[in-house]
C-alpha positions in Angstrom: 76.2 64.1 169.2 73.8 66.9 170.3 72.7 68.4 167.1 70.4 71.1 168.5 73.3 72.2 170.9 75.9 72.6 167.8 73.2 74.8 165.8 72.2 76.7 168.4 75.6 77.5 169.7 76.7 78.1 165.7 73.9 80.5 165.4 74.1 82.3 168.5 77.9 83.3 167.7 76.9 84.3 163.8 74.8 86.6 165.1 76.9 87.9 168.0 78.9 90.5 169.0 81.8 88.8 168.1 80.9 88.3 164.7 80.0 91.9 164.6 83.5 93.0 165.8 84.9 91.3 162.7 81.7 92.4 160.1 83.4 96.2 160.8 86.5 95.5 160.8 85.8 93.7 157.4 84.0 96.5 155.8 86.9 98.7 156.5 89.2 96.4 154.6 86.4 96.5 151.7 86.8 100.4 151.3 90.9 99.4 151.4 91.0 96.6 149.5 87.8 95.6 147.7 87.0 99.1 146.0 90.6 100.9 146.4 93.3 97.8 146.2 95.0 98.8 149.0 96.7 96.0 151.0 96.2 96.7 154.3 97.8 93.9 156.7 97.7 95.9 159.8 93.8 96.5 160.7 94.1 95.4 164.2 96.6 98.3 164.7 93.5 100.6 163.9 91.8 98.7 166.2 93.8 98.4 168.9 94.4 102.5 168.8 91.0 103.1 169.1 90.2 100.5 171.9 93.4 101.7 174.1 92.4 105.4 173.8 88.5 104.6 174.7 90.0 103.2 177.9 93.1 105.0 178.7 91.1 108.4 178.9 88.9 106.4 181.6 91.2 104.8 183.2 94.3 107.2 183.5 92.9 110.1 183.0 89.5 109.8 184.6 87.6 111.8 181.8 84.4 110.3 180.1 84.6 107.2 178.2 82.3 108.9 175.3 85.5 111.8 175.2 87.8 108.3 174.7 85.6 107.3 171.8 86.1 110.2 169.8 90.1 110.3 170.8 90.0 107.0 169.4 88.5 108.1 166.3 91.1 110.8 165.6 94.0 108.9 166.8 93.4 106.3 164.2 93.4 109.2 161.1 96.3 110.3 162.5 97.9 106.4 162.5 96.3 106.5 158.5 98.0 110.0 157.8 101.4 108.2 159.4 100.9 104.8 157.4 99.9 106.6 154.5 102.4 109.2 153.9 105.6 107.4 153.5 103.5 104.4 151.4 100.3 105.5 149.1 102.9 106.9 146.4 104.8 103.5 146.3 103.8 99.9 145.0 100.9 98.0 146.9 103.4 96.0 148.6 105.0 98.7 150.7 102.1 99.5 152.5 101.2 95.7 152.9 104.7 95.5 154.6 104.5 99.0 156.7 100.7 98.4 158.0 101.7 94.6 159.3 104.9 96.0 160.9 103.4 99.2 162.3 100.1 97.1 164.5 102.7 94.6 165.4 105.1 97.7 166.7 101.8 98.9 168.8 100.9 95.8 170.1 104.4 94.9 171.4 105.2 98.6 172.9 101.5 98.4 174.7 102.9 95.0 176.4 106.1 96.1 177.3 106.9 95.5 180.7 108.3 99.5 181.0 104.3 100.0 180.6 102.4 97.8 182.3 101.5 100.1 185.3 99.7 102.4 183.0 98.3 100.0 180.0 98.2 97.2 181.9 100.9 94.6 180.2 100.0 91.1 178.9 96.3 91.4 181.5 95.2 94.6 179.7 93.0 97.3 181.4 89.5 96.9 183.1 87.4 99.3 185.3 85.9 101.5 182.4 83.1 100.2 182.1 80.7 101.1 184.2 79.1 104.0 182.2 78.5 102.3 179.3 76.5 99.7 181.4 74.2 102.2 183.1 72.7 103.4 179.8 71.7 99.5 179.1 68.2 99.2 178.6 68.0 96.0 178.8 68.2 94.5 182.6 67.0 90.3 181.8 68.9 88.1 178.7 67.1 88.3 175.2 66.7 86.0 172.4 64.7 82.7 171.8 63.9 80.4 174.3 65.3 77.0 173.3 67.1 78.7 170.1 69.7 81.5 171.0 70.3 83.6 174.0 71.9 86.4 175.1 72.7 88.1 178.2 71.3 92.0 178.6 75.2 93.2 178.8 76.1 91.4 175.5 72.6 92.2 173.7 73.3 95.6 174.0 76.9 95.1 172.6 75.1 93.6 169.7 72.6 96.4 169.3 75.5 99.0 169.3 77.5 96.4 167.0 75.0 95.8 164.3 73.7 98.9 164.1 77.1 100.4 163.5 77.5 97.8 161.1 73.8 98.8 159.2 75.5 103.0 159.5 78.6 101.6 157.9 76.9 99.5 154.9 74.9 102.8 154.6 77.8 104.9 154.3 79.5 102.6 152.0 77.1 102.0 149.5 76.7 106.2 149.3 80.1 106.8 149.1 80.3 103.6 146.3 77.4 105.5 144.0 79.1 108.5 144.2 81.9 109.8 141.7 84.4 110.1 144.8 83.4 106.0 144.7 83.8 105.6 141.1 87.5 107.2 141.3 88.4 104.8 143.7 87.4 101.3 141.9 88.8 103.5 138.9 92.5 103.8 140.8 91.6 99.4 141.7 91.8 99.0 138.2 93.9 101.2 136.4 95.4 104.2 138.6 97.9 105.3 135.7 94.6 106.0 133.6 93.2 107.9 136.6 96.2 109.9 137.0 96.3 110.6 133.4 92.5 112.0 133.4 94.1 114.7 136.1 92.9 113.1 139.3 95.1 113.0 142.3 95.1 109.3 143.1 97.6 109.8 145.9 94.7 111.8 148.1 91.9 109.6 147.2 93.9 106.5 148.2 94.9 108.8 151.6 91.0 108.8 151.6 90.0 105.5 151.4 92.8 104.7 154.5 91.6 106.9 156.6 87.7 106.1 156.3 88.1 102.4 156.0 90.4 102.6 159.2 87.8 104.5 161.2 85.6 101.3 160.4 88.1 99.2 162.0 88.4 101.9 164.8 84.8 101.1 165.3 85.4 97.4 165.4 88.2 98.4 167.8 85.4 100.3 170.3 83.2 97.2 169.7 85.5 94.6 170.8 86.6 96.3 174.2 83.1 96.9 175.1 82.0 93.3 174.6 84.7 91.9 176.9 84.8 95.1 179.1 88.4 94.6 179.5 91.2 95.5 176.7 94.9 93.7 176.4 97.1 93.5 173.5 95.8 89.4 172.7 92.8 91.0 171.5 94.7 92.5 168.5 97.1 89.9 167.0 98.1 89.8 164.0 95.5 86.6 163.3 92.3 89.3 163.6 93.3 91.1 160.6 93.4 87.6 158.6 90.6 86.6 160.0 88.8 89.7 158.9 90.1 89.3 155.5 88.8 85.9 155.9 85.5 87.1 156.4 85.7 89.7 153.2 86.7 87.1 150.9 83.9 84.6 151.9 81.5 87.3 151.8 82.5 89.0 148.6 85.3 91.9 148.3 84.0 94.7 146.6 80.2 94.3 147.8 78.4 96.2 150.4 76.5 93.9 152.0 79.7 90.9 151.6 80.9 92.0 154.8 77.8 91.2 156.6 77.3 87.9 154.7 81.2 86.6 155.2 81.0 87.3 159.1 77.5 85.9 159.7 78.8 82.4 157.6 82.3 82.4 158.8 81.2 82.2 162.0 78.4 79.5 161.8 80.9 77.6 160.1 84.0 78.2 162.8 82.2 77.5 165.5 79.8 74.2 163.9 83.2 72.9 163.5 84.5 73.7 167.0 81.5 72.5 168.5 81.3 69.4 166.1 85.2 68.4 166.9 84.6 69.2 170.7 81.5 66.6 171.1 83.4 63.9 168.7 86.6 63.8 171.1 85.0 64.0 174.6 82.5 61.7 176.6 82.9 57.8 177.7 82.4 56.5 174.2 83.8 59.6 171.9 83.0 59.2 167.9 86.8 60.1 167.0 89.0 57.5 169.7 91.8 59.3 171.6 94.4 57.3 169.4 92.9 59.3 166.3 92.2 62.6 168.1 92.6 64.3 171.5 90.8 67.1 172.9 93.8 69.7 172.3 94.0 68.7 168.5 90.0 69.1 168.2 90.7 72.7 168.8 92.5 73.3 165.9 90.7 71.4 163.8 88.1 74.2 162.8 91.1 76.0 161.6 92.6 73.3 159.6 89.0 72.9 157.7 88.3 76.7 157.2 91.6 77.3 155.9 90.9 74.1 153.6 88.3 76.1 152.5 89.2 79.2 151.8 92.0 77.4 149.6 89.1 76.0 147.7 87.2 79.1 147.4 89.7 81.3 145.9 90.3 78.3 143.4 87.0 78.0 142.5 85.1 81.4 143.0 87.7 84.0 143.6 85.3 87.0 143.8 83.9 85.2 147.1 80.0 83.8 147.4 78.1 86.6 146.8 80.6 88.6 145.0 80.7 89.4 141.2 83.6 88.0 138.9 83.0 91.3 136.7 83.2 93.6 139.8 86.7 91.8 141.2 88.2 88.9 141.2 91.4 87.4 143.1 93.7 85.3 140.5 94.4 82.8 142.8 96.7 80.4 140.2 
Protein backbone atom coordinates (compact mmCIF):
# COMPACT_ATOMS: atom_id res chain seq x y z
CA UNK A 1 0.00 0.00 0.00
CA UNK A 2 1.51 3.30 -1.14
CA UNK A 3 0.27 5.65 1.58
CA UNK A 4 2.08 8.66 0.15
CA UNK A 5 0.39 8.24 -3.22
CA UNK A 6 -2.93 7.75 -1.48
CA UNK A 7 -2.67 10.95 0.56
CA UNK A 8 -1.16 13.17 -2.14
CA UNK A 9 -3.67 11.99 -4.74
CA UNK A 10 -6.56 12.68 -2.37
CA UNK A 11 -5.24 16.12 -1.49
CA UNK A 12 -4.84 16.98 -5.16
CA UNK A 13 -8.46 16.07 -5.86
CA UNK A 14 -9.74 17.86 -2.74
CA UNK A 15 -8.18 21.14 -3.91
CA UNK A 16 -8.62 20.57 -7.63
CA UNK A 17 -11.05 22.02 -10.18
CA UNK A 18 -13.69 19.31 -9.73
CA UNK A 19 -14.05 20.17 -6.06
CA UNK A 20 -14.52 23.83 -7.05
CA UNK A 21 -17.30 22.80 -9.44
CA UNK A 22 -19.26 20.95 -6.77
CA UNK A 23 -18.61 23.75 -4.29
CA UNK A 24 -20.24 26.28 -6.64
CA UNK A 25 -23.19 23.96 -7.24
CA UNK A 26 -23.58 23.45 -3.48
CA UNK A 27 -23.45 27.21 -2.82
CA UNK A 28 -26.44 27.57 -5.13
CA UNK A 29 -28.24 24.77 -3.29
CA UNK A 30 -27.37 26.48 -0.01
CA UNK A 31 -29.30 29.54 -1.19
CA UNK A 32 -32.22 27.34 -2.23
CA UNK A 33 -32.36 24.74 0.52
CA UNK A 34 -30.20 26.02 3.35
CA UNK A 35 -31.55 29.56 3.54
CA UNK A 36 -34.95 29.43 1.82
CA UNK A 37 -36.10 25.85 2.27
CA UNK A 38 -36.57 25.19 -1.47
CA UNK A 39 -36.04 21.62 -2.64
CA UNK A 40 -34.24 21.96 -5.95
CA UNK A 41 -33.31 18.53 -7.28
CA UNK A 42 -32.38 19.86 -10.72
CA UNK A 43 -29.21 21.87 -10.11
CA UNK A 44 -27.58 19.84 -12.86
CA UNK A 45 -30.10 21.40 -15.25
CA UNK A 46 -28.85 24.91 -14.47
CA UNK A 47 -25.29 23.71 -14.97
CA UNK A 48 -26.13 22.03 -18.27
CA UNK A 49 -27.90 25.05 -19.75
CA UNK A 50 -24.98 27.35 -18.97
CA UNK A 51 -22.35 24.91 -20.22
CA UNK A 52 -24.10 24.20 -23.53
CA UNK A 53 -24.98 27.87 -24.07
CA UNK A 54 -21.32 28.84 -23.78
CA UNK A 55 -20.12 26.09 -26.09
CA UNK A 56 -22.79 26.33 -28.78
CA UNK A 57 -22.31 30.09 -29.04
CA UNK A 58 -18.76 29.33 -30.19
CA UNK A 59 -19.10 26.06 -32.11
CA UNK A 60 -22.43 26.59 -33.90
CA UNK A 61 -22.69 30.34 -34.37
CA UNK A 62 -18.96 31.11 -34.39
CA UNK A 63 -19.35 33.93 -31.86
CA UNK A 64 -17.27 34.81 -28.81
CA UNK A 65 -16.91 32.24 -26.05
CA UNK A 66 -17.30 35.05 -23.53
CA UNK A 67 -20.60 36.07 -25.10
CA UNK A 68 -21.66 32.48 -24.55
CA UNK A 69 -20.95 32.87 -20.82
CA UNK A 70 -23.35 35.82 -20.69
CA UNK A 71 -25.95 33.88 -22.69
CA UNK A 72 -25.64 30.96 -20.28
CA UNK A 73 -26.38 33.20 -17.28
CA UNK A 74 -29.39 34.74 -19.03
CA UNK A 75 -30.80 31.34 -20.00
CA UNK A 76 -30.48 30.03 -16.45
CA UNK A 77 -32.54 32.99 -15.24
CA UNK A 78 -35.20 32.12 -17.84
CA UNK A 79 -35.03 28.47 -16.75
CA UNK A 80 -35.55 29.45 -13.11
CA UNK A 81 -38.58 31.54 -14.07
CA UNK A 82 -40.07 28.67 -16.08
CA UNK A 83 -39.64 26.32 -13.12
CA UNK A 84 -40.69 28.75 -10.43
CA UNK A 85 -43.78 30.36 -11.91
CA UNK A 86 -45.98 27.21 -11.78
CA UNK A 87 -44.52 25.66 -8.62
CA UNK A 88 -43.43 28.23 -6.03
CA UNK A 89 -46.99 28.97 -4.93
CA UNK A 90 -47.45 25.28 -4.15
CA UNK A 91 -45.88 22.92 -1.60
CA UNK A 92 -42.12 22.40 -1.61
CA UNK A 93 -42.34 18.88 -3.03
CA UNK A 94 -43.82 20.18 -6.30
CA UNK A 95 -40.64 22.16 -6.96
CA UNK A 96 -38.56 19.07 -6.24
CA UNK A 97 -40.53 17.00 -8.75
CA UNK A 98 -40.50 19.67 -11.45
CA UNK A 99 -36.79 20.48 -11.14
CA UNK A 100 -35.54 16.89 -11.30
CA UNK A 101 -37.87 16.14 -14.22
CA UNK A 102 -36.93 19.30 -16.12
CA UNK A 103 -33.20 18.66 -15.74
CA UNK A 104 -33.58 15.12 -17.01
CA UNK A 105 -35.81 16.19 -19.91
CA UNK A 106 -33.20 18.72 -21.05
CA UNK A 107 -30.44 16.12 -20.79
CA UNK A 108 -32.39 13.58 -22.84
CA UNK A 109 -33.27 16.15 -25.50
CA UNK A 110 -29.65 17.27 -25.82
CA UNK A 111 -28.45 13.67 -26.17
CA UNK A 112 -31.14 12.76 -28.72
CA UNK A 113 -29.91 11.52 -32.09
CA UNK A 114 -32.02 14.16 -33.88
CA UNK A 115 -29.82 16.95 -32.52
CA UNK A 116 -26.52 15.07 -32.59
CA UNK A 117 -25.24 16.98 -35.64
CA UNK A 118 -25.41 20.30 -33.78
CA UNK A 119 -25.12 19.23 -30.12
CA UNK A 120 -22.86 16.21 -30.51
CA UNK A 121 -25.23 13.66 -28.96
CA UNK A 122 -23.66 11.46 -26.31
CA UNK A 123 -20.17 12.37 -27.55
CA UNK A 124 -20.65 16.05 -26.73
CA UNK A 125 -18.93 19.07 -28.25
CA UNK A 126 -15.30 20.13 -28.42
CA UNK A 127 -13.21 22.74 -30.21
CA UNK A 128 -14.19 25.77 -28.17
CA UNK A 129 -11.49 25.91 -25.50
CA UNK A 130 -8.91 27.89 -27.49
CA UNK A 131 -9.91 31.44 -26.41
CA UNK A 132 -9.88 30.40 -22.76
CA UNK A 133 -6.45 28.79 -22.91
CA UNK A 134 -5.00 31.68 -24.88
CA UNK A 135 -5.40 33.93 -21.83
CA UNK A 136 -3.85 31.33 -19.50
CA UNK A 137 -0.95 33.05 -17.67
CA UNK A 138 0.57 29.69 -16.65
CA UNK A 139 2.79 27.80 -19.05
CA UNK A 140 4.29 25.18 -16.71
CA UNK A 141 2.81 22.73 -14.17
CA UNK A 142 2.10 24.36 -10.80
CA UNK A 143 2.23 22.82 -7.35
CA UNK A 144 4.52 21.48 -4.66
CA UNK A 145 6.92 18.81 -5.87
CA UNK A 146 6.15 15.48 -4.24
CA UNK A 147 2.91 16.72 -2.71
CA UNK A 148 0.51 18.12 -5.31
CA UNK A 149 1.03 19.11 -8.92
CA UNK A 150 -1.44 20.36 -11.52
CA UNK A 151 -0.99 20.96 -15.22
CA UNK A 152 -0.99 24.56 -16.42
CA UNK A 153 -4.50 24.22 -17.85
CA UNK A 154 -5.92 22.56 -14.72
CA UNK A 155 -4.37 25.18 -12.48
CA UNK A 156 -5.83 27.97 -14.63
CA UNK A 157 -9.28 26.41 -14.23
CA UNK A 158 -8.62 26.11 -10.48
CA UNK A 159 -7.79 29.80 -10.25
CA UNK A 160 -11.04 30.69 -12.04
CA UNK A 161 -13.08 28.11 -10.15
CA UNK A 162 -11.92 28.89 -6.62
CA UNK A 163 -11.97 32.61 -7.44
CA UNK A 164 -15.66 32.25 -8.32
CA UNK A 165 -16.17 30.28 -5.09
CA UNK A 166 -14.64 33.13 -3.07
CA UNK A 167 -16.85 35.68 -4.85
CA UNK A 168 -19.95 33.51 -4.38
CA UNK A 169 -19.23 33.10 -0.66
CA UNK A 170 -18.78 36.85 -0.25
CA UNK A 171 -22.03 37.56 -2.10
CA UNK A 172 -23.87 34.98 0.00
CA UNK A 173 -22.47 36.43 3.23
CA UNK A 174 -23.54 39.95 2.26
CA UNK A 175 -26.99 38.82 1.16
CA UNK A 176 -27.70 36.81 4.29
CA UNK A 177 -26.67 39.69 6.55
CA UNK A 178 -29.11 41.99 4.77
CA UNK A 179 -32.85 42.38 5.46
CA UNK A 180 -33.48 40.39 2.28
CA UNK A 181 -31.52 37.43 3.66
CA UNK A 182 -33.34 37.56 6.97
CA UNK A 183 -36.64 37.34 5.12
CA UNK A 184 -35.38 34.22 3.31
CA UNK A 185 -34.52 32.56 6.62
CA UNK A 186 -37.94 33.47 7.96
CA UNK A 187 -39.60 31.89 4.92
CA UNK A 188 -37.64 28.72 5.61
CA UNK A 189 -38.92 28.62 9.18
CA UNK A 190 -42.55 29.71 8.68
CA UNK A 191 -43.65 31.26 5.42
CA UNK A 192 -47.21 31.83 6.67
CA UNK A 193 -45.88 34.09 9.41
CA UNK A 194 -43.82 36.01 6.84
CA UNK A 195 -46.85 36.36 4.60
CA UNK A 196 -48.89 37.70 7.52
CA UNK A 197 -46.33 40.53 7.88
CA UNK A 198 -47.07 41.69 4.35
CA UNK A 199 -44.06 40.18 2.58
CA UNK A 200 -44.42 38.75 -0.91
CA UNK A 201 -43.21 35.22 -0.20
CA UNK A 202 -43.60 34.16 -3.84
CA UNK A 203 -41.33 36.96 -5.07
CA UNK A 204 -38.65 36.18 -2.47
CA UNK A 205 -38.71 32.49 -3.39
CA UNK A 206 -38.36 33.36 -7.06
CA UNK A 207 -35.40 35.62 -6.37
CA UNK A 208 -33.77 32.86 -4.32
CA UNK A 209 -34.32 30.31 -7.09
CA UNK A 210 -32.76 32.63 -9.66
CA UNK A 211 -29.70 33.52 -7.57
CA UNK A 212 -29.01 29.92 -6.58
CA UNK A 213 -29.49 28.85 -10.19
CA UNK A 214 -26.94 31.43 -11.32
CA UNK A 215 -24.37 29.93 -8.95
CA UNK A 216 -25.22 26.56 -10.48
CA UNK A 217 -24.64 28.09 -13.92
CA UNK A 218 -21.15 29.14 -12.85
CA UNK A 219 -20.49 25.52 -11.84
CA UNK A 220 -21.60 24.40 -15.30
CA UNK A 221 -19.23 26.87 -16.96
CA UNK A 222 -16.27 25.71 -14.84
CA UNK A 223 -16.88 21.99 -15.43
CA UNK A 224 -17.04 22.66 -19.17
CA UNK A 225 -13.79 24.63 -19.15
CA UNK A 226 -12.12 21.97 -17.01
CA UNK A 227 -12.92 19.15 -19.42
CA UNK A 228 -12.50 21.19 -22.65
CA UNK A 229 -15.66 19.42 -23.79
CA UNK A 230 -19.32 19.32 -22.86
CA UNK A 231 -21.60 16.30 -22.95
CA UNK A 232 -24.90 15.18 -21.42
CA UNK A 233 -23.14 12.63 -19.22
CA UNK A 234 -21.52 15.50 -17.30
CA UNK A 235 -24.93 16.57 -15.98
CA UNK A 236 -26.63 13.37 -14.87
CA UNK A 237 -28.92 13.35 -11.85
CA UNK A 238 -26.15 12.17 -9.53
CA UNK A 239 -24.38 15.53 -10.03
CA UNK A 240 -27.17 17.25 -8.08
CA UNK A 241 -27.11 14.59 -5.37
CA UNK A 242 -23.33 14.87 -5.02
CA UNK A 243 -23.76 18.63 -4.61
CA UNK A 244 -26.34 17.99 -1.88
CA UNK A 245 -23.89 15.63 -0.20
CA UNK A 246 -21.25 18.36 -0.24
CA UNK A 247 -23.74 20.79 1.30
CA UNK A 248 -24.89 18.39 4.00
CA UNK A 249 -21.36 17.42 4.99
CA UNK A 250 -20.22 21.01 5.44
CA UNK A 251 -23.48 22.23 6.93
CA UNK A 252 -26.46 23.91 5.29
CA UNK A 253 -27.18 27.58 6.05
CA UNK A 254 -23.47 28.20 6.59
CA UNK A 255 -21.62 30.45 4.14
CA UNK A 256 -18.46 28.33 4.19
CA UNK A 257 -20.29 25.03 4.62
CA UNK A 258 -20.14 24.14 0.89
CA UNK A 259 -16.41 24.96 0.77
CA UNK A 260 -15.57 22.68 3.70
CA UNK A 261 -17.96 20.04 2.39
CA UNK A 262 -16.41 19.99 -1.09
CA UNK A 263 -12.86 19.62 0.22
CA UNK A 264 -13.82 16.91 2.73
CA UNK A 265 -16.04 15.04 0.27
CA UNK A 266 -13.44 14.85 -2.50
CA UNK A 267 -10.63 14.02 -0.11
CA UNK A 268 -12.55 11.13 1.45
CA UNK A 269 -14.00 9.73 -1.76
CA UNK A 270 -10.55 9.78 -3.42
CA UNK A 271 -8.91 8.17 -0.38
CA UNK A 272 -11.47 5.36 -0.51
CA UNK A 273 -11.11 4.94 -4.26
CA UNK A 274 -7.31 4.75 -4.15
CA UNK A 275 -7.29 2.53 -1.05
CA UNK A 276 -9.57 -0.15 -2.46
CA UNK A 277 -7.93 0.15 -5.88
CA UNK A 278 -4.51 -0.59 -4.40
CA UNK A 279 -5.87 -3.21 -2.00
CA UNK A 280 -7.27 -5.31 -4.87
CA UNK A 281 -4.40 -4.93 -7.36
CA UNK A 282 -0.86 -6.24 -7.63
CA UNK A 283 0.64 -9.69 -7.38
CA UNK A 284 -0.29 -10.08 -3.70
CA UNK A 285 -3.38 -7.95 -3.09
CA UNK A 286 -4.45 -7.18 0.47
CA UNK A 287 -8.01 -8.11 -0.43
CA UNK A 288 -8.06 -11.36 -2.45
CA UNK A 289 -10.07 -11.61 -5.65
CA UNK A 290 -12.33 -14.20 -4.01
CA UNK A 291 -13.64 -11.41 -1.75
CA UNK A 292 -13.49 -8.39 -4.04
CA UNK A 293 -12.34 -7.74 -7.61
CA UNK A 294 -11.29 -4.50 -9.30
CA UNK A 295 -14.79 -3.69 -10.53
CA UNK A 296 -16.32 -4.14 -7.10
CA UNK A 297 -13.54 -2.09 -5.52
CA UNK A 298 -14.47 0.93 -7.64
CA UNK A 299 -17.95 0.91 -6.09
CA UNK A 300 -16.82 0.69 -2.46
CA UNK A 301 -16.19 4.44 -2.23
CA UNK A 302 -19.86 5.12 -2.94
CA UNK A 303 -20.98 2.50 -0.44
CA UNK A 304 -18.82 3.93 2.33
CA UNK A 305 -19.77 7.52 1.51
CA UNK A 306 -23.43 6.57 1.56
CA UNK A 307 -23.00 4.89 4.93
CA UNK A 308 -21.12 7.91 6.25
CA UNK A 309 -23.87 10.26 5.05
CA UNK A 310 -26.51 8.14 6.78
CA UNK A 311 -24.58 8.27 10.06
CA UNK A 312 -24.09 12.02 9.67
CA UNK A 313 -27.83 12.55 9.23
CA UNK A 314 -28.54 10.46 12.33
CA UNK A 315 -25.95 11.85 14.74
CA UNK A 316 -25.28 15.35 13.35
CA UNK A 317 -28.06 16.33 10.94
CA UNK A 318 -26.93 19.95 10.74
CA UNK A 319 -23.61 18.89 9.17
CA UNK A 320 -20.06 19.03 10.48
CA UNK A 321 -19.94 22.81 10.78
CA UNK A 322 -23.64 23.66 10.90
CA UNK A 323 -25.57 25.02 13.85
CA UNK A 324 -28.48 22.94 15.14
CA UNK A 325 -30.24 26.13 16.16
CA UNK A 326 -29.92 27.46 12.62
CA UNK A 327 -30.98 24.39 10.71
CA UNK A 328 -31.32 20.74 11.56
CA UNK A 329 -32.64 18.07 9.21
CA UNK A 330 -34.84 15.60 11.02
CA UNK A 331 -33.37 12.22 10.04
CA UNK A 332 -35.72 10.13 12.16
